[in-house]
C-alpha positions as CSV (number, residue, x, y, z in Angstrom):
1,X,7.4,-25.4,-19.5
2,X,6.1,-24.4,-15.9
3,X,2.5,-23.6,-15.0
4,X,1.5,-20.2,-16.3
5,X,1.3,-17.6,-13.9
6,X,1.5,-14.1,-15.4
7,X,0.5,-13.5,-19.5
8,X,0.9,-10.1,-21.2
9,X,-1.3,-10.4,-24.4
10,X,-0.3,-7.7,-27.2
11,X,0.1,-4.9,-24.6
12,X,0.6,-1.4,-25.8
13,X,0.9,1.8,-23.6
14,X,0.5,5.4,-24.6
15,X,1.1,8.0,-22.5
16,X,-0.2,11.5,-23.7
17,X,0.7,14.8,-22.3
18,X,-1.3,17.4,-24.6
19,X,-0.3,16.8,-28.0
20,X,2.5,14.9,-27.1
21,X,2.6,11.1,-27.4
22,X,4.9,8.7,-25.9
23,X,4.4,4.8,-26.8
24,X,6.2,3.1,-23.6
25,X,5.0,-0.4,-24.9
26,X,4.5,-1.9,-28.5
27,X,2.2,-5.1,-28.5
28,X,4.3,-6.6,-26.4
29,X,3.5,-10.4,-25.4
30,X,5.1,-12.2,-22.6
31,X,4.5,-15.4,-20.4
32,X,5.9,-15.7,-16.8
33,X,5.6,-19.4,-15.3
34,X,5.4,-20.4,-11.7
35,X,8.6,-20.8,-10.0
36,X,10.7,-18.6,-12.3
37,X,13.1,-16.3,-11.0
38,X,13.3,-13.7,-14.1
39,X,14.6,-10.2,-14.5
40,X,13.3,-7.5,-17.1
41,X,15.9,-5.5,-17.9
42,X,16.7,-2.7,-20.5
43,X,17.7,0.7,-20.9
44,X,16.4,3.9,-19.5
45,X,12.7,4.6,-21.5
46,X,12.7,0.8,-22.5
47,X,9.4,0.1,-20.8
48,X,10.4,-2.3,-18.1
49,X,8.4,-0.2,-15.1
50,X,5.4,0.4,-17.4
51,X,5.2,-3.6,-18.1
52,X,5.8,-4.5,-14.4
53,X,3.0,-1.7,-13.5
54,X,0.5,-3.3,-16.0
55,X,1.2,-6.7,-15.0
56,X,0.4,-5.8,-11.4
57,X,-2.7,-3.5,-12.1
58,X,-1.0,-0.2,-11.1
59,X,-1.5,0.8,-14.7
60,X,-3.9,-0.1,-17.5
61,X,-2.6,-0.7,-21.0
62,X,-4.0,1.4,-23.8
63,X,-4.6,-1.9,-25.9
64,X,-4.2,-5.6,-25.0
65,X,-4.8,-7.6,-21.9
66,X,-2.6,-8.8,-18.8
67,X,-3.6,-11.8,-16.7
68,X,-2.4,-13.3,-13.4
69,X,-3.2,-16.4,-12.3
70,X,-5.7,-16.9,-15.1
71,X,-7.7,-13.6,-14.1
72,X,-7.7,-10.5,-16.4
73,X,-6.0,-7.9,-13.8
74,X,-5.9,-5.3,-16.5
75,X,-10.0,-5.3,-16.5
76,X,-10.1,-4.9,-12.6
77,X,-11.1,-1.8,-11.0
78,X,-11.8,-0.6,-7.8
79,X,-12.0,-2.7,-4.5
80,X,-11.8,-5.8,-6.9
81,X,-8.4,-4.8,-7.9
82,X,-7.0,-3.9,-4.7
83,X,-8.3,-6.9,-2.8
84,X,-6.9,-9.2,-5.9
85,X,-3.3,-7.4,-5.4
86,X,-3.5,-7.7,-1.9
87,X,-4.2,-11.4,-2.0
88,X,-1.8,-12.4,-5.1
89,X,1.0,-10.1,-5.3
90,X,3.9,-9.3,-3.1
91,X,5.6,-5.8,-3.8
92,X,9.4,-4.7,-3.2
93,X,10.4,-1.2,-3.9
94,X,13.8,0.4,-4.1
95,X,12.9,2.9,-1.3
96,X,11.6,0.0,0.9
97,X,8.3,1.5,1.7
98,X,8.2,0.8,5.3
99,X,5.9,2.4,7.8
100,X,8.2,4.1,9.6
101,X,6.2,4.2,13.2
102,X,5.6,0.6,13.0
103,X,7.9,-2.3,14.4
104,X,9.5,-4.8,12.2
105,X,6.9,-7.1,13.4
106,X,4.1,-4.8,12.8
107,X,5.5,-3.9,9.2
108,X,5.7,-7.7,8.2
109,X,2.2,-8.6,9.5
110,X,0.5,-5.6,8.1
111,X,-1.0,-7.2,4.7
112,X,-2.0,-10.1,6.9
113,X,-4.2,-7.7,9.3
114,X,-6.0,-6.5,6.2
115,X,-6.6,-9.9,5.1
116,X,-8.0,-11.0,8.5
117,X,-5.6,-13.4,9.5
118,X,-5.6,-14.6,13.1
119,X,-3.3,-13.3,15.8
120,X,-1.7,-16.9,16.4
121,X,-1.2,-17.3,12.6
122,X,0.3,-13.9,12.0
123,X,2.7,-14.6,15.1
124,X,3.5,-17.9,13.4
125,X,4.2,-16.9,10.0
126,X,6.3,-13.7,11.2
127,X,8.6,-15.8,13.2
128,X,9.3,-18.0,10.6
129,X,9.8,-15.3,7.8
130,X,12.4,-13.4,10.1
131,X,14.3,-16.7,10.3
132,X,14.3,-16.8,6.5
133,X,15.5,-13.5,6.0
134,X,18.1,-13.5,9.0
135,X,16.2,-10.9,11.3
136,X,15.7,-13.1,14.4
137,X,15.5,-10.7,17.4
138,X,14.7,-7.6,15.7
139,X,10.9,-7.9,15.2
140,X,10.7,-4.8,17.9
141,X,13.1,-2.5,16.1
142,X,11.4,0.5,13.9
143,X,12.8,1.0,10.5
144,X,15.3,4.0,11.3
145,X,17.0,1.6,13.8
146,X,17.8,-0.8,10.9
147,X,20.6,-0.6,8.0
148,X,19.6,0.0,4.2
149,X,20.0,-4.0,3.8
150,X,18.0,-4.8,6.9
151,X,15.1,-2.7,5.8
152,X,15.1,-4.1,2.3
153,X,15.2,-7.5,4.1
154,X,12.2,-6.5,6.1
155,X,10.4,-5.8,2.8
156,X,11.4,-8.9,1.3
157,X,9.6,-10.7,4.4
158,X,6.4,-8.2,4.1
159,X,6.1,-9.4,0.5
160,X,6.5,-13.0,1.1
161,X,4.7,-13.6,4.3
162,X,1.3,-13.7,2.6
163,X,2.8,-16.5,0.4
164,X,1.4,-14.5,-2.9
165,X,1.5,-15.8,-6.2
166,X,4.2,-13.8,-7.4
167,X,6.4,-11.0,-5.8
168,X,7.2,-8.2,-8.1
169,X,10.5,-5.9,-7.4
170,X,11.1,-2.7,-9.0
171,X,14.9,-2.2,-8.6
172,X,15.0,-3.5,-5.2
173,X,19.0,-3.1,-5.0
174,X,18.9,0.6,-6.1
175,X,19.6,2.0,-2.8
176,X,22.0,-0.8,-1.5
177,X,25.6,-1.0,-1.8
178,X,26.8,-4.0,-3.9
179,X,27.8,-6.5,-1.3
180,X,24.5,-6.0,0.5
181,X,22.6,-6.0,-2.6
182,X,24.3,-9.2,-3.5
183,X,23.7,-10.7,-0.2
184,X,20.0,-9.9,-0.5
185,X,19.7,-11.3,-3.9
186,X,21.3,-14.4,-2.9
187,X,18.9,-14.8,-0.3
188,X,15.8,-14.0,-2.6
189,X,17.1,-16.8,-5.0
190,X,17.7,-19.1,-2.2
191,X,14.2,-18.7,-1.0
192,X,13.0,-19.0,-4.7
193,X,14.6,-22.4,-4.8
194,X,13.6,-23.7,-1.4
195,X,9.9,-22.7,-1.6
196,X,9.4,-22.2,-5.3
197,X,8.1,-18.5,-5.0
198,X,8.0,-16.6,-8.3
199,X,9.9,-13.5,-8.5
200,X,9.9,-10.9,-11.4
201,X,12.4,-8.0,-11.2
202,X,12.7,-4.8,-13.2
203,X,16.1,-3.6,-13.2
204,X,19.1,-2.3,-14.8
205,X,21.6,-3.8,-12.1
206,X,23.9,-6.3,-13.6
207,X,23.9,-8.2,-10.3
208,X,20.4,-8.9,-10.8
209,X,20.9,-9.7,-14.5
210,X,23.7,-12.2,-13.6
211,X,21.5,-14.0,-11.0
212,X,18.7,-14.1,-12.9
213,X,17.2,-17.5,-14.2
214,X,15.9,-16.1,-17.1
215,X,16.4,-12.6,-18.7
216,X,14.2,-10.6,-20.6
217,X,15.9,-7.6,-22.4
218,X,13.6,-4.9,-23.4
219,X,14.1,-2.0,-26.2
220,X,11.8,0.4,-27.3
221,X,9.0,-1.2,-25.6
222,X,9.4,-4.6,-27.3
223,X,11.1,-7.9,-26.2
224,X,14.4,-7.9,-27.7
225,X,15.8,-10.9,-26.4
226,X,14.7,-13.5,-23.9
227,X,16.9,-16.1,-22.7
228,X,16.5,-18.9,-20.2
229,X,19.7,-20.2,-18.1
230,X,20.5,-22.1,-14.7
């Protein structure tokens, strides 16, 4: 068993709107190890995005606890939580979430600026990551000068460049055609194997499920299946 990185401990989540209650997660427990390439999948309403949000501190469980790198992220609030997320988690979203007025280089180095990384170190890391994601020579372009696949590669580079404990990807291929999505996933899996970076996906995309080394299927807010394969 690889080193424990993320742990959901009997996590439940209930959303309330007036008199209506929706239970998104039911006392769910799950451990993700360092270096995994794992997909959390399931039908709409199965709880996969809620689980990802709780594991990243974007949402708070109704009951239960969530841990990342030995710290209880579900108990953090305010600047402690935002600083912890900034330093330990890389995010990839289906809508890329790039800053439209910034160049590729500026988008990638943005988190490092917040972390106070030196100019020299930032430039060195950006150059290395652009090579990894095959975007060398594009550092001065702005997002609307890039294809969707290239924009998502910038998002992957931004998520990885700070060398976080884990990269959380919520439907990262949703806005890409199948061949672009497949190429992006193959690139992420290669980076996972070469750099031992930990990736956790929330998805209903069969391409991601097929490439995942571990597949966790949710149904009605609980783990219905958990399989590891090479």
